[in-house]
MARRO-41746 format. One record per residue: residue number from 1; z, x, y of N, C-alpha, C in turn; chain. Coordinates in Angstrom, 3 decimals, padded with zeros to 6 digits. Layout:
<atoms>
  figu      n_c3      n_c1      n_c2     ca_c3     ca_c1     ca_c2      c_c3      c_c1      c_c2  kefi
   NUM         Z         X         Y         Z         X         Y         Z         X         Y     A
...
</atoms>
This chain:
<atoms>
  figu      n_c3      n_c1      n_c2     ca_c3     ca_c1     ca_c2      c_c3      c_c1      c_c2  kefi
     1   004.652  -011.055   003.952   004.974  -009.630   003.986   004.141  -008.949   002.756     A
     2   003.534  -007.694   002.961   002.710  -007.163   002.067   003.516  -005.954   001.451     A
     3   003.548  -005.767   000.154   004.253  -004.717  -000.446   003.194  -004.015  -001.403     A
     4   003.587  -002.732  -001.760   002.823  -002.044  -002.834   003.266  -002.723  -004.219     A
     5   002.158  -002.897  -005.021   002.293  -003.174  -006.439   001.446  -002.185  -007.109     A
     6   002.128  -001.272  -007.868   001.521  -000.144  -008.438   001.875  -000.072  -009.850     A
     7   000.931   000.068  -010.757   001.298   000.228  -012.100   001.279   001.814  -012.410     A
     8   002.372   002.225  -012.860   002.613   003.747  -013.015   002.637   003.899  -014.491     A
     9   001.602   004.626  -014.880   001.465   004.836  -016.375   001.687   006.329  -016.515     A
    10   002.222   006.848  -017.679   002.397   008.175  -018.028   003.562   008.649  -016.905     A
    11   004.531   007.784  -016.973   005.493   007.627  -015.996   005.737   008.807  -015.080     A
    12   006.159   009.871  -015.590   006.449   010.970  -014.639   006.941   012.184  -015.374     A
    13   006.894   013.310  -014.660   007.489   014.552  -015.116   008.119   015.158  -013.984     A
    14   009.385   015.666  -014.080   010.026   016.406  -013.068   009.864   017.828  -013.335     A
    15   009.280   018.595  -012.409   009.145   020.046  -012.470   010.179   020.740  -011.680     A
    16   010.903   021.737  -012.116   011.887   022.462  -011.356   011.654   023.811  -011.292     A
    17   011.773   024.454  -010.193   011.671   025.843  -009.957   013.032   026.420  -009.414     A
    18   013.410   027.501  -010.043   014.709   028.037  -009.763   014.660   029.328  -008.891     A
    19   015.712   029.502  -008.145   015.811   030.648  -007.403   016.572   031.702  -008.317     A
    20   016.045   032.861  -008.467   016.665   033.878  -009.207   015.854   035.162  -009.069     A
    21   016.407   036.171  -009.584   015.662   037.494  -009.516   014.323   037.384  -010.166     A
    22   014.252   036.614  -011.226   012.921   036.303  -011.870   012.597   034.868  -011.723     A
    23   011.505   034.606  -011.319   011.076   033.249  -011.134   011.058   032.457  -012.494     A
    24   011.760   031.251  -012.397   011.748   030.432  -013.638   011.363   028.983  -013.203     A
    25   010.687   028.303  -014.265   010.363   026.867  -014.055   010.802   026.193  -015.265     A
    26   011.040   024.863  -014.983   011.317   023.996  -016.157   010.712   022.663  -015.966     A
    27   010.478   021.876  -017.127   009.933   020.689  -017.042   010.920   019.742  -017.715     A
    28   011.463   018.817  -017.074   012.409   017.815  -017.661   011.732   016.785  -018.453     A
    29   012.515   016.366  -019.508   012.059   015.270  -020.488   012.498   014.009  -019.988     A
    30   011.485   013.035  -019.940   011.660   011.615  -019.675   012.573   010.984  -020.909     A
    31   013.655   010.490  -020.557   014.438   009.910  -021.729   014.432   008.237  -021.625     A
    32   014.320   007.775  -020.429   014.271   006.295  -020.311   013.332   005.852  -019.208     A
    33   012.631   004.853  -019.413   011.859   004.206  -018.303   011.675   002.639  -018.553     A
    34   011.859   001.876  -017.436   011.769   000.567  -017.629   011.514  -000.188  -016.288     A
    35   011.211  -001.380  -016.312   011.132  -002.092  -015.011   011.859  -003.413  -015.161     A
    36   012.286  -004.052  -014.036   012.962  -005.310  -014.115   012.067  -006.357  -013.341     A
    37   012.286  -007.605  -013.535   011.548  -008.655  -012.822   012.650  -009.646  -012.327     A
    38   012.752  -009.802  -011.017   013.723  -010.628  -010.466   013.315  -012.148  -010.397     A
    39   012.176  -012.504  -010.851   011.918  -013.896  -010.911   012.726  -014.625  -011.689     A
    40   013.163  -015.914  -011.407   014.162  -016.655  -012.174   013.881  -016.783  -013.685     A
    41   012.812  -016.829  -014.194   012.375  -016.953  -015.579   012.609  -015.612  -016.277     A
    42   012.669  -014.562  -015.574   012.646  -013.193  -016.236   013.749  -012.401  -016.063     A
    43   014.899  -013.009  -015.363   016.132  -012.251  -015.051   016.701  -011.536  -016.299     A
    44   016.711  -012.202  -017.295   017.270  -011.621  -018.699   016.370  -011.057  -019.567     A
    45   015.009  -010.666  -019.110   014.075  -010.212  -019.955   014.105  -008.629  -019.742     A
    46   014.036  -007.985  -020.817   014.026  -006.456  -020.970   012.502  -005.955  -021.226     A
    47   011.986  -005.138  -020.320   010.706  -004.576  -020.315   010.753  -003.133  -020.683     A
    48   011.739  -002.630  -021.379   011.805  -001.244  -021.766   010.736  -000.695  -022.583     A
    49   010.138  -001.611  -023.373   009.062  -001.121  -024.318   007.550  -001.319  -023.636     A
    50   007.510  -001.745  -022.476   006.307  -002.032  -021.759   005.630  -000.551  -021.499     A
    51   004.289  -000.387  -021.721   003.667   000.913  -021.435   003.390   001.144  -020.004     A
    52   003.437  -000.015  -019.217   003.226   000.079  -017.718   004.565  -000.312  -016.994     A
    53   004.661   000.384  -015.879   005.944   000.095  -015.011   005.429  -000.364  -013.700     A
    54   005.364  -001.739  -013.529   004.951  -002.120  -012.139   006.102  -002.025  -011.152     A
    55   005.660  -001.836  -009.913   006.664  -001.797  -008.841   006.088  -002.845  -007.896     A
    56   006.917  -003.908  -007.698   006.517  -005.042  -006.740   007.738  -005.691  -006.173     A
    57   007.464  -006.577  -005.154   008.636  -007.153  -004.587   009.622  -007.985  -005.494     A
    58   009.065  -008.228  -006.694   009.831  -008.957  -007.667   010.681  -007.987  -008.722     A
    59   010.515  -006.722  -008.463   011.353  -005.795  -009.342   011.123  -004.334  -009.091     A
    60   012.140  -003.567  -009.447   012.112  -002.085  -009.382   011.732  -001.503  -010.704     A
    61   011.438  -000.269  -010.633   011.175   000.542  -011.872   012.338   001.579  -012.004     A
    62   012.678   001.946  -013.153   013.808   002.954  -013.376   013.338   004.016  -014.322     A
    63   013.600   005.272  -013.980   013.261   006.365  -014.880   014.445   007.334  -014.871     A
    64   014.678   007.966  -016.033   015.625   008.934  -016.223   015.172   010.109  -016.967     A
    65   015.592   011.261  -016.581   015.176   012.518  -017.130   016.338   013.348  -017.662     A
    66   016.154   013.997  -018.706   017.165   015.020  -019.211   016.867   016.298  -018.508     A
    67   017.801   016.647  -017.625   017.580   017.945  -016.812   018.226   019.102  -017.172     A
    68   019.511   019.095  -017.439   020.399   020.217  -017.779   019.857   020.992  -019.023     A
    69   019.580   020.255  -019.937   019.160   020.919  -021.332   017.806   021.622  -021.254     A
    70   017.079   021.410  -020.162   015.784   022.200  -019.895   015.873   023.284  -019.147     A
    71   017.139   023.619  -018.621   017.300   024.796  -017.637   018.179   025.843  -018.382     A
    72   018.177   027.008  -017.801   019.073   028.097  -018.336   020.503   027.638  -018.281     A
    73   021.378   028.140  -019.058   022.826   027.780  -019.115   023.287   028.156  -017.844     A
    74   024.455   027.315  -017.327   025.010   027.471  -016.064   024.274   027.345  -014.902     A
    75   023.150   026.671  -014.889   022.307   026.391  -013.761   023.023   025.450  -012.836     A
    76   023.205   025.718  -011.517   023.839   024.931  -010.595   022.759   024.350  -009.575     A
    77   023.143   023.481  -008.851   022.233   022.822  -007.773   021.691   023.852  -006.842     A
    78   022.558   024.774  -006.504   022.181   025.739  -005.501   021.078   026.712  -006.106     A
    79   020.909   026.797  -007.385   019.941   027.572  -008.139   018.427   027.015  -008.011     A
    80   018.453   025.668  -007.658   017.133   024.981  -007.667   016.497   025.094  -006.318     A
    81   015.334   025.701  -006.324   014.536   025.958  -005.156   013.705   024.669  -004.803     A
    82   013.152   024.049  -005.910   012.252   022.866  -005.717   012.231   022.006  -006.935     A
    83   012.238   020.859  -006.826   012.024   019.805  -007.911   011.194   018.767  -007.587     A
    84   010.109   018.444  -008.276   009.146   017.426  -007.868   009.022   016.453  -009.136     A
    85   008.745   015.239  -008.836   008.448   014.234  -009.681   006.929   013.720  -009.467     A
    86   006.302   013.961  -010.665   004.745   013.617  -010.628   004.475   012.231  -011.238     A
    87   003.904   011.300  -010.499   003.606   010.022  -011.106   002.187   009.696  -011.162     A
    88   001.720   009.044  -012.114   000.390   008.544  -012.278   000.252   007.053  -011.835     A
    89  -000.616   006.910  -010.883  -001.004   005.523  -010.339  -002.071   004.913  -011.176     A
    90  -001.685   003.899  -011.925  -002.679   003.374  -012.732  -003.409   002.138  -012.145     A
    91  -002.762   001.677  -011.061  -003.511   000.556  -010.344  -002.808   000.309  -009.017     A
    92  -003.529  -000.241  -008.050  -002.831  -000.641  -006.850  -003.566  -001.980  -006.386     A
    93  -002.628  -003.042  -006.446  -003.132  -004.356  -006.102  -002.886  -004.702  -004.643     A
    94  -001.874  -004.110  -003.992  -001.539  -004.218  -002.652  -001.161  -002.854  -002.100     A
    95  -001.799  -002.295  -001.115  -001.506  -000.929  -000.571   000.028  -001.032  -000.138     A
    96   000.575   000.095   000.009   001.892   000.351   000.505   002.553   001.669   000.173     A
    97   003.806   001.759   000.270   004.599   003.021  -000.122   005.654   002.550  -001.093     A
    98   006.186   003.650  -001.708   007.236   003.538  -002.657   008.503   004.224  -002.165     A
    99   009.659   003.683  -002.297   010.844   004.356  -002.096   011.562   004.732  -003.381     A
   100   012.122   005.895  -003.378   012.733   006.536  -004.518   014.243   006.643  -004.322     A
   101   015.069   005.935  -005.160   016.555   006.011  -004.782   017.217   006.605  -006.106     A
   102   018.470   007.174  -005.851   019.362   007.556  -006.883   019.963   006.257  -007.486     A
   103   020.033   006.221  -008.776   020.768   005.081  -009.355   022.201   005.307  -009.554     A
   104   023.027   004.265  -009.350   024.547   004.571  -009.214   025.293   004.311  -010.547     A
   105   024.654   003.812  -011.552   025.344   003.495  -012.822   024.510   003.741  -013.917     A
   106   025.195   003.695  -015.228   024.400   003.912  -016.373   023.520   002.660  -016.736     A
   107   022.430   002.944  -017.357   021.544   001.945  -017.767   020.703   002.574  -019.067     A
   108   020.174   001.626  -019.801   019.372   002.069  -020.942   018.103   001.178  -020.930     A
   109   017.048   001.866  -021.393   015.700   001.052  -021.354   015.630  -000.037  -022.296     A
   110   016.383  -000.063  -023.280   016.415  -001.052  -024.272   017.261  -002.398  -023.926     A
   111   018.043  -002.070  -022.826   018.875  -003.331  -022.482   018.853  -003.700  -020.992     A
   112   018.242  -003.008  -020.155   018.183  -003.215  -018.674   017.449  -004.454  -018.429     A
   113   017.966  -005.322  -017.556   017.185  -006.534  -017.086   017.504  -006.666  -015.657     A
   114   016.912  -007.553  -015.008   017.208  -007.776  -013.520   018.665  -008.230  -013.420     A
   115   019.109  -008.975  -014.453   020.577  -009.432  -014.273   021.583  -008.373  -014.368     A
   116   021.186  -007.292  -015.134   022.321  -006.156  -015.345   021.812  -004.886  -014.739     A
   117   020.732  -004.845  -013.953   020.241  -003.547  -013.472   021.132  -002.852  -012.452     A
   118   021.275  -001.617  -012.470   022.209  -000.846  -011.733   021.844  -000.870  -010.256     A
   119   022.825  -000.701  -009.440   022.536  -000.740  -008.017   021.903   000.660  -007.593     A
   120   021.123   000.661  -006.507   020.489   001.905  -006.032   021.400   002.515  -005.072     A
   121   021.419   003.845  -005.102   022.160   004.578  -003.989   021.446   005.162  -002.955     A
   122   021.645   006.364  -002.620   020.984   007.196  -001.662   019.373   007.124  -001.773     A
   123   018.678   007.095  -000.578   017.272   007.213  -000.604   016.913   008.706  -000.826     A
   124   016.037   008.934  -001.738   015.655   010.324  -002.031   014.415   010.685  -001.439     A
   125   013.353   009.742  -001.462   012.123   010.007  -000.856   011.305   008.735  -000.627     A
   126   010.316   008.802   000.106   009.370   007.729   000.364   007.989   008.280   000.337     A
   127   007.105   007.674  -000.416   005.739   008.164  -000.554   004.957   007.944   000.795     A
   128   003.913   008.660   000.849   002.894   008.365   001.867   002.323   007.032   001.418     A
   129   001.432   006.515   002.320   000.753   005.265   001.956  -000.008   005.403   000.787     A
   130  -000.029   004.465  -000.244  -000.769   004.460  -001.447  -001.759   003.369  -001.318     A
   131  -003.067   003.745  -001.231  -004.073   002.816  -001.180  -004.816   002.776  -002.506     A
   132  -005.928   001.796  -002.494  -006.631   001.622  -003.857  -007.345   002.925  -004.274     A
   133  -007.629   003.854  -003.298  -008.263   005.048  -003.690  -007.308   005.962  -004.449     A
   134  -006.119   005.628  -004.559  -005.110   006.543  -005.388  -005.098   006.102  -006.821     A
   135  -005.784   004.978  -007.143  -005.980   004.454  -008.536  -006.388   005.746  -009.492     A
   136  -005.731   006.039  -010.456  -006.325   006.948  -011.394  -005.943   008.460  -010.985     A
   137  -004.978   008.545  -009.914  -004.586   009.874  -009.389  -003.055   010.013  -009.604     A
   138  -002.622   011.204  -009.420  -001.229   011.507  -009.418  -000.658   011.552  -008.051     A
   139   000.624   011.205  -007.758   001.233   011.521  -006.536   002.468   012.406  -006.959     A
   140   003.033   013.167  -005.964   004.099   014.150  -006.258   005.139   013.851  -005.128     A
   141   006.426   013.685  -005.608   007.476   013.463  -004.731   008.467   014.584  -004.889     A
   142   009.187   014.971  -003.737   010.099   015.936  -003.784   011.456   015.360  -004.179     A
   143   011.966   015.649  -005.248   013.248   015.307  -005.791   014.297   016.376  -005.772     A
   144   014.000   017.396  -005.042   014.990   018.668  -005.035   016.430   018.098  -004.751     A
   145   016.623   017.285  -003.710   018.034   016.891  -003.427   018.745   016.146  -004.564     A
   146   017.825   015.277  -005.301   018.547   014.611  -006.500   018.924   015.523  -007.544     A
   147   018.091   016.465  -007.906   018.302   017.483  -008.998   019.470   018.270  -008.512     A
   148   019.484   018.740  -007.289   020.730   019.590  -006.831   022.025   018.707  -007.053     A
   149   022.013   017.558  -006.702   023.296   016.720  -006.786   023.658   016.584  -008.291     A
   150   022.578   016.249  -009.198   022.933   016.114  -010.496   023.468   017.404  -011.067     A
   151   023.020   018.561  -010.794   023.561   019.781  -011.316   024.762   020.168  -010.616     A
   152   024.948   019.881  -009.449   026.307   020.226  -008.648   026.479   021.648  -008.645     A
   153   027.799   021.956  -008.438   028.199   023.302  -008.281   028.683   023.982  -009.485     A
   154   028.565   023.257  -010.614   029.063   023.813  -011.958   030.269   023.016  -012.410     A
   155   031.032   022.417  -011.430   032.090   021.644  -011.784   032.202   020.362  -011.161     A
   156   031.472   020.189  -010.004   031.385   018.896  -009.410   029.818   018.458  -009.251     A
   157   029.651   017.320  -009.789   028.258   016.885  -009.747   028.105   015.371  -009.676     A
   158   026.972   014.875  -009.213   026.736   013.383  -009.341   026.163   013.114  -010.713     A
   159   026.625   012.162  -011.330   026.088   011.838  -012.682   024.610   011.500  -012.477     A
   160   023.832   011.902  -013.492   022.395   011.697  -013.507   022.119   010.271  -014.146     A
   161   022.070   009.293  -013.421   021.717   007.994  -013.875   020.249   007.691  -013.626     A
   162   019.560   008.610  -013.153   018.045   008.468  -012.942   017.722   008.086  -011.644     A
   163   016.487   007.486  -011.446   015.919   007.179  -010.190   015.338   005.777  -010.388     A
   164   015.464   005.073  -009.160   014.810   003.773  -009.067   013.575   003.807  -008.110     A
   165   012.480   003.214  -008.424   011.353   003.222  -007.610   011.254   001.711  -007.144     A
   166   011.121   001.578  -005.801   011.057   000.233  -005.181   009.971   000.230  -004.208     A
   167   009.362  -000.974  -003.822   008.439  -001.039  -002.832   009.131  -000.857  -001.547     A
   168   008.406  -000.007  -000.673   008.930   000.154   000.749   008.710  -000.944   001.575     A
   169   009.663  -001.500   002.302   009.421  -002.634   003.147   008.453  -002.357   004.260     A
   170   007.715  -003.306   004.591   006.684  -003.264   005.671   007.405  -002.756   006.894     A
   171   006.977  -001.728   007.567   007.391  -001.227   008.825   006.329  -000.719   009.785     A
   172   006.646  -000.279   010.804   005.778   000.055   012.028   004.811   001.178   011.576     A
   173   005.268   001.991   010.485   004.494   003.053   010.040   003.729   002.827   008.766     A
   174   003.767   001.514   008.238   002.942   001.076   007.068   001.744   000.442   007.521     A
   175   000.533   001.060   007.367  -000.632   000.389   007.672  -000.801  -000.880   006.860     A
   176  -001.553  -001.816   007.498  -001.890  -003.126   006.713  -003.305  -003.275   006.957     A
   177  -003.808  -004.000   005.900  -005.227  -004.343   006.092  -005.413  -005.698   006.689     A
   178  -006.329  -005.754   007.650  -006.612  -007.018   008.325  -007.843  -007.523   007.913     A
   179  -007.957  -008.866   007.344  -009.076  -009.382   006.829  -009.860  -010.177   007.878     A
</atoms>
């Protein structure tokens, strides 16, 4: 089975545009980023200080952004017209796609390991095929639904535990290279 293994450097930036009488934009601050490795020898290893975040069959990457503090007071999910996550692809060893999921519980980049990694929730987005020609380029993912859920309606919201990036399983729509 072939999966994407991509090193994402300069992890990402969430850009948010708001619906209002005057157009407003915000950039969310990255507060945590890490990856985990599910291999038996690395289950308890923390990679929170690693400058690269590999995504491979052996582990997911996790990113968390501070959203609310970068927006005008009382901004709700319905105020968000568009939110995107911009990721830099530092390298591609095996072409594939990346799935982006909501994370379901709290984690911290200094303590997360494969043994204590939070579960993933709803699928937010799947990238287009990422091939070797994407190395050194940015990809942009629509994360509007995630940001809207985190902001909620002012009283009810989904906690912002961040996003998990995982290799997309091989499927009929994933091209493969034949040698």
